[in-house]
Structures are given as C-alpha cells and as structure tokens.
N, C-alpha and C positions, 0 to 999 in steps of 0.2 A: 850483224846490225848489234843482236843483244847477246849473241852466245859467242862463244871463241873455243880453241882448241889448245889444250894444254898437253905438253913433251911428258911421257913417263919419267918419273925421276929413280935413278938408280935402277937396279935389276939386271940379272944376268940372264942371258938366254938369248932365244932367235927372235923375240919380239923386242926387241930392244928400241927400233925407230918407229914402231906404232905409236901413233896420237890418240888420246882419249877426249871425250866431250867435256868440254869445261861445264860443271852444273849451277854456275852463280850467273845470274840474268843482269844484265846491267840495267838498271832503271832512270840514269841520267837523260836520255833524250825523252823518256817519258814524261819524267818530270817537267824537263824545259817545254815541253809542247803544252802540258796542263797549265803554265805557268804564263804563257804565251795568251792561250785560251782565257784567262781569267782576266788578263788586262784589256782584252779586247773587249769581254762583257762589260768590265767595270766601265769603261770609256763609253760603250754604245749605249746602255741601259738608260742614262738621261736623255738621250737624244729621241728615245722611243716615245716619250710623252708628246701627246696632242694635245694644242691648245694655245690660246693667247693668254699673253701674262695680266694678269688682273689680279686684284687685290680682294680676295673673297671675305666676307663677313664670317666671324666664327661664333657658333652655336655649340649647345650641348647636344644635338641630335646626332643620331648615328647613322652608318653609311647603307645606301639601300644595296640590295642584293645584285649579283649581277647577271647580265642574260646572254644568250648565244650571239644575238646580231649586233654589230658595232654600233654602240648608242651613238644618237643624234645630239649634237651639243649647239646651242644659240648662245652667244656670247654675247654682252651688252658691257662695252666698255667705259672708263671713266669719262671719256669725251662724247660719250652718247653713241657710238659707232654699232654697229648691228653685225655681227657674223656669224654664217652658219658652217660649222667645223671650223676652218681657218678662211673663209672666203667672205669679205665684204661684201655686205647686201644694203643697198637704198631701202629705206622703211616703206619707202611705197610700192617695192616689189617684194617687200617680205611675205605677203600673204601667199601671193601667186607661186613663189617658188617653194613655199612651204606645202602647199597641194600639190605640186607637183613632185616633191620628194614622199609626201603622205601617200602618194597612189604605187609608188615602189616598194615601200617598206611594209614588211609584217605587222611589225609593232608599232602603236603608236604612242609610244615612250619618247621623250625628249628632256633634255637637261637644260636647264637655262643657269649661265653663270652669268651675274652681274655683279660689277664693281662695287664695294661697299660705299663707295661715293656717289653713285648715280641713286636719284629720287626715287622713291617709292612709286610717283605717278609713272615714270618711264618704266620700270619693272612691270606695271600692270598693263602698260599699252603693248608692251611686247609679249605680255602673257595672254592678253585679248587676241594678239595676232597669231600666235601659237594656236589657240582655239579655235580661230576662223580657218586657220592653215588645215585642221584635219587632226591636231595633237592634243588629245585631252589628257593624257597621263603624263602631267610635267612633275619634273623632278630638280628642286633648287637645290644646286650645289653651293656648299659652304665649306668652310675650313673646320675642324675637329680642334676642340679646348676653348671654346668659347664660354660666357659666363651662362647660368642656368638661372630659371625664374626662382627659384628657391634660395638663392642667393649664393650658393657654391660656384665656385671657380674649377671647371675643369680642364684647365690648361696645365695642373700638376705643379704649378708655381705660387 
C-alpha cells in the first residue's frame, strides 16, 4: 500500500537476488483521503445550522455563552407565524406546547428569533407566551454589527 521493495543494485556475491525494503512512504493516498474529507466537511457544514430563515435586526450586543443542552428556539417570521425549533405552531396552542416542552427540559432558557419587520407588540405577545409556558430566561437573538447607542457603528464599515 505505502511501502515497496527495491532490488539491490550491483554487488557481487551470494546475496545477489535478495530484496531490501524501500525506506520511503508513499503519502499520495493519504493526501487524497484528506482532500476528500475536507470537501465533504466544507459541503456539510452549512447544512448543519438549524433554523428558519429570518432577517434578524443588528445590535451591538455580544453573544451569550453556550450551554450543554441544545437550546430551544422560538421563531417569529415576517408573516407573523410562530415556530418552535422548525415546527409551525398555531398561536392558540403555543402556551400548551411550551408547558409540555418545559416539563421535559432541565433549563428554562429559550432563544427568541424575530424578523426585524415584525412589530414590537407581536414580539411582546410571544415573550408573554414564553413566560406563561414556563420559560423565564429568554434570550433575544440578533445579528452582530449594528449601531450602538453611543453613535458608533460596530459593523466595521
């Protein structure tokens, strides 16, 4: 596979036909496998992000620290639809489903993703439902790089 045998060049005597092991390792198969794995991971990595496509508002806030348990995400789309993880949930069943989920989870943390075009009142309605459903630790998800209150722009441009 990676090693071969070389015949001894020249030399006189009884050991004329004896072969010696080649000391060089052929790394070409190793490099080929690594390149294939690299391409597979480059293609698969963007597919691993879970979520519904929404245009998040930009803020100057920093990211929250991550935790062991997979975070629960509630999304409010621009059309006003509510989704728990990626499942559409009618608003009248939201509190019932949240209570069932809260009883099975160790953490009371939930992330709320709302499209920037959604009104403040709709976001507050969903936050009230999250609180009534047993989640008091609500993190609002935004994109980084938005304007700060001191007038500076953290987007880098």
